[in-house]
N, C-alpha and C positions, 0 to 999 in steps of 0.2 A: 403354238411355236412359231419361230420367225423363219420365213422362207428367204433363201439366199440365191440370187440369180448370178452364176459365173458366166460372165460374156468374155469374148476375146480381148487380151490385153494389148495395148498399143505398143508398137515396135520401139524398143529402146534405143535401137541405132547402133551400138557398140557394146563392147564387153566392159563391165563396170570395173573399177579399180579394186583390188583385194583389200579387204579390212585389216588393219594392223592388230590382229587379235589372235586368238588361241590357235587356230587352223590356218589363217591366212588364206582363207578361201576366195575364189571369184564367183560371181553369179552373173547371169544375163537372163533375158527373157525373150523366147521366141515370138514372132508376130502372132502366132496362134495362141499365145497365153502359156505355153509351157515353160517352167522355170528350170533352169540348168544351174548346176553348182558344180565347180571344180575344185578340187584340193589336190595340190601338187605333192608328190612324193616320189623322189627320183633314185631312191635306193636301190630299187630292183624294177626290171622291165615289165611289171604287173599293173593290172587295171582292175578296180572293182567298179562294175557297172550296174547301177540299181535304179529301177523305175518304182517310185513310190506313189501309188494311186490314193487320193486322199477320200477313200471310202472303205467302209468295213461293217462289221456285224451290226453296228448301232444304226446304220442306214437302212437295215432291211425293214420291209413291211412286217407288222406283228402277225405271226403265225406262218410266216415263211423263213424262220430261223434257219441258217446255214446255207442260205443261198450264195452270200460273199465267198464262203469257203469252197463250195461246190464250182463256182466259176473259176476259182483259183486253179482247181484241178483241170477244168475244161481249157484252161489257157494253154495247155501243153498238147492240146488235140489237133494242132495243125491250123493252117489258114487256107486260103483260096490258092496260095503259091506252093506252100509246104505241107505235104500230106501228114496225116495224123501220126503215123508210124515212123515220120522222118525227123520231126521236130527235136526231141531229145537226142535222137541220133547225130544230128547236125551238131548240137552243142558238145557231145562227147567228142565229136571228129575235132572240133576246135581246141580240144583239151580244157574245156571250161568246167570249173566246179559251178554247179548251178542249182537254185533251189528257189522257193517261194514261201511266203507265209501270210496268213490273214489275222488280224487282230480286231479289236472293237472299232478302231478308228481309221484303219488303213490296210491296204493289200500290197504286197511288195514282191518283186521279181528281181533277182540278182544274179550275177555271174562275176567269177573271178578268173582271169585268163592273163596270158600274155598280152602285152600291150599291142602286138602286131594282129592280134584277133579282135580288137575293138570295132572296127568298122564292120566285120561280119556280125557281131553280136548285136549291133545298133539296128542293122537291116532286119534281123530276126525278130527283135523286140518291137520296132515300130511298125512292123507288119501286123503282128498278132495285136498292137493296139487298135487297129482299124479293121482288120480283114480276118478276124477268127471266124473258122468255118467248122462247127462241130454239127454233126447230124443227130438225129433222135437215137440211133444206136450207140452212139458215142456218149450221149446224155445219160442214158440208162446205165452205161458200163460205169461211167464215173459216179454216178448216184449210188450204186451198190458199194463201190470202192470207199466213198466217203461214209456211209453207214457202217461199212465192216470197220474203218478206221475208228470210229467213234467206239464201237464195240471193244476193239483192241486197246486203245488209248486211254479213254474214259471209263467205259463200264468194267473194264478189267483192273482199273486202278481202285484198290480198296478204299481210297479216301474220297473218291469222286462224289458220292453222295453227300458227304460232308461239306465239300467245297461247294457244290452246286446250291445246296441248302442255304448256305452261309452267304453266298453272293445275293441270293434272292432276299435274305432278310436285310442285308445292308443297302441294297438298291430299290427294293420294291418294284414299282412299275417301271422304273427306268430300263431301257434296253441293256445297260450294264449288267443288270441282273440276269440277263440270259446267257446261255452257253454260246460260244462262238461257232461251236459245231453245230448248233440247233438241236433240238430234241429228236429223239429216234423217229417220232411219228411226223414231225415236221420235215424231215429230211426226205422221207419216202413220199410225202405229198407234194414235193416240188415238182414243177413241170419244166419241160423243154423251153415254153414261152417265158417263165420266170426268169431263168438263166438269160435268155436272150434280152430280155427287157432290162435286166440289171446291167448286163454288158453295154447295151445301147445308151442307157442312161448315165453311166459313170466313167466309162472307159473312153476317155478323151484327153488331148495333151493339155487343155486348160485345167484339167484336174488331177494333173501328175506333176512330179518333180523327178527330174533326172539328176542323179548324183554320180559323178566321175572322181575317183579317188585313186591316185597312183602315178604312174610315169607318163604324164601328159601335160602339155602346156595349155593355157586357156585360149589361145588363137586356134589350135587345131581342134580342141574340143568344141569351138563355136562352129567351126566349119563343118564338122561332122555332124554336129546336132541339126544344124540347119538342113544340111543334106538329107539326112533320114527322118528326122521328127518334125521340121519345120514345114514340111508339105502337108502334113495331116490336118484336117479341118477341125476348129474348135466347136464346141457344142455348148448350148444353154443348159446348164446344169442346175437343176432345183433340187434343193434338199431341205429337210427339217433338221435343224441343229438340236441335239439332246438338251433337254432343259435340266437345270441343277436340281437335286434333290435338296428340299429345304426343310423338311419335316424334322422334328427333334424326336428322338427315341434312344432308348437304352434297351437292349435286347440281349439275351444269352441263349446259346444253342449247346447242348451237351449230346454227343452221341458216342456209342461203343459199337465198333464195327469188326467184323472177322478179318483177319489177315492184317490188322494193323500192327506193327511192330514197335512203334514209338509213340508215345502220347506227346500231343502238343495242345498248348493254349495259345489263342491268338486274340487281340484286340484290334479292331480297325475303326478309325474315326473318320467320319465323313466331312470333308472340309469344302470350301467353295473352290471353284475352278481357279487355276493359277493366277487369272487375271483379275479375279475378284477378293483375293486374300485380304486379310488384315496384315499388313506388312508385306514382304516378297517372298517367293518361293524359295529363295535363298536362305531366309531366316528358318525355314522348316527343314531344308536339307542339312544345314548345319546342326539343328537341334537332332535330327535323327542320327547323324554321324557321332555326335557326342554321347548321345544315350546308348545306343547300341550298333555302332558301326565296326565292330570287330572285336578282338580279344582285349584290346586297350581301352574300350569304351567304358563309360561310367557304370552302367547296368551290369556289364559282363564281370568287371572287377568286383563289384559289390556282392551280387548275388551268386556268381559261379566260384570267383577266386576266394574271397574272404568268407561269405557265408556257408558255400558250398550247399545252398538251398536248391538249386536247379542245375540241370546238366548244360543248358544252354539258354541265350538270350539275345535278342536282335531287334533292331528298329530300322524302319525305313519309310521313306515318303515318296509316293508316286504322284507326280504331277503332269506328266505327259499324256494329256487326255483331253479330249473336247468336253467332258463332263466334270463332275467333282473331282478334287484330288483326294487322296486317301493317306493317311498317317497310320502306320502299322506297328504293333508290339507283338513280338512272338517269344514264348517261353518253351522249353523242353523240360517238363517235369520229371521228378525222378520217380519212376513208376515202380520201384521197389517197395514203395509205401502205398498205402490206401489213398487215393487222390481226393484231395479236398480243396474245391473250387474257391470258397471263400478264403481260405488260408493264402492260397497262391495270389489271389487277387490282393490281399492285404500286403504281402511282402512285396509284390511289385509295385503298389502304390507307395509304400513307405520309401522303396529304393528309389522311386522317380523323384519324389520330394527331397530326398536327401542329395540326390544328384543336382537338383536345380538350386539347391542351398549352396552347394560347393562349387557351383558355375561362376567362375571369375574371369577377368579379362586374360589372364594368363592362359587358363584352360581354353577359352575361345581362340586364342592366337594358335595354340597347339593345335587345334582341330583344323583351322583354316589352313595352315601350313601343310597339314597331311593332305587335306582335300585337293589343294592346288598342285602339290607335288604329284599326286595320282593322276591328276588331268594332263599333266605334261608328256606321260609315257603313252597316251593314246595316240599322240602324233606319229609314233613310230610304227604304227600298223594301219595300213590304208584301209582295211576292212573295219576295224574299230571306228576310225574316224567317219567312215561312210555311213555306218549304222547311227552313229550320235547325230550327226548333222541332219540326216534325212529324217529321222524320227522327230526331231524337235520341229523341223520345217514342215513336215506333214501335219503336225497338230495345230500350227498356226504361229509358231514364232518366225521372226524374221532372222537373217543372217546376221544383222549385228547384234541381235539378243544371244545368239549361239557363240559368236567370236568374243563377246564381252562376259563369257561364263566365269572366268577366273575373276576378273574385275569384280563382278558381282558377289562372289564369295568373300573377296577381300573387304568389301564394303560393309559387311553383315556386323552389326553391333550387339553387345551384350542384351541391351534393352530389347532389340528386334527378336533375339532368340527367346528371351523370356515370355514376350509377348505371344510368340508363336506357340509356346508351352501352355499358355493360359487359353488359347484358342483351341488347341487340341483337347484340353481336357474338359472344354465346355461344349464339344461338338457332339452330334449324334453319333451313336456308338453301338457296335456288336461284338460281343464276346463270344468266342466258340471254343469249345473243348472237345478234342477227339482222343478216344481212349481205345485200347485194345478191347475186345470182347473178353467178357469174363472167362478166366481160365487160360488167357494167354499173357504172355511177358515178352521181353525183349530177348531177341536171339544173342 
């Protein structure tokens, strides 16, 4: 695996001009390497303040699963300046909606508040970027909370055994095949030093992106970011980038579990990372929208409306990842009948071929118009914009890529989508079927 060393980035000197694109965002980089993105929306005196750390579950040492998520919890345990029981209290006093989440590729802390509270939010967030101060008692308490959270959210989910087994089959030894929460035994084996080391290694301004979306102008954002984040020291961050899975396989998984109320059938195709695709990721996004992007999509109209063969069908394409991208097809079978996996495979394959045979330039333009129209509405909500931009940048896109999203959709060709379909159908593949345990039906 390739090691990447992130050193301090040179001072850019001034705020860069906004791109003439979808969000008209502005970006600049502090002299410690922290990227800052500003998306203006002056419709209401609100601000979405988000810090995106470019580290997640895929960066964990094998056997220490769940440390990224546990550290997310510990980040609310106070600092040298703010006592543990005061941190959330201060956010509440500011009237800020606040939360955090951990994914495979990133860990994110975010608040939504009146614009007048932004400076206080920055002070709190910048403080815990460098001065997190949890003791062993706090670590032990959060470790138990995270363990219990897995019991409640994962273990009590009747489909969790299926989902985790499916992901393991799809990803094999890749870290994307392990649960973000970590396994039960891994969580309880984590130590205070594991959390402290993970924090020291990855929580630094040059491994983070600050996204400010709402009622703020770039110059003020620049001044405040420099005041609160600009003084934090950069760190030499080394990480092993996740390798792409290149094995070719076709595997099926069928499970019947108690308390499952609705059967489902899922096919997932493992494709190269968005940078290494044949064609562009826009081709695959358009393909997913055309095939299964809602009730007007080709598969839905064929299988649900015309044939009445299934209760639901959908397609999606997940490309916002440092690892492989994944194209997904999902069916909701009619469980009033005896399930026949081979029959459902056949009707899905026939419907796919029929849909691609009917895919014309006119159909392509309809899909592209729908997709670009949907994107326009994102600008109305500063929270939606902040999530969209932050997620893409944390994965490795640059702002020009994000701003050019509509143009990228418009440039998709019929040949590009057809080639994307051929790539999907020739990719490594896992099919999973989850059924109610015998004797159960739908409510």
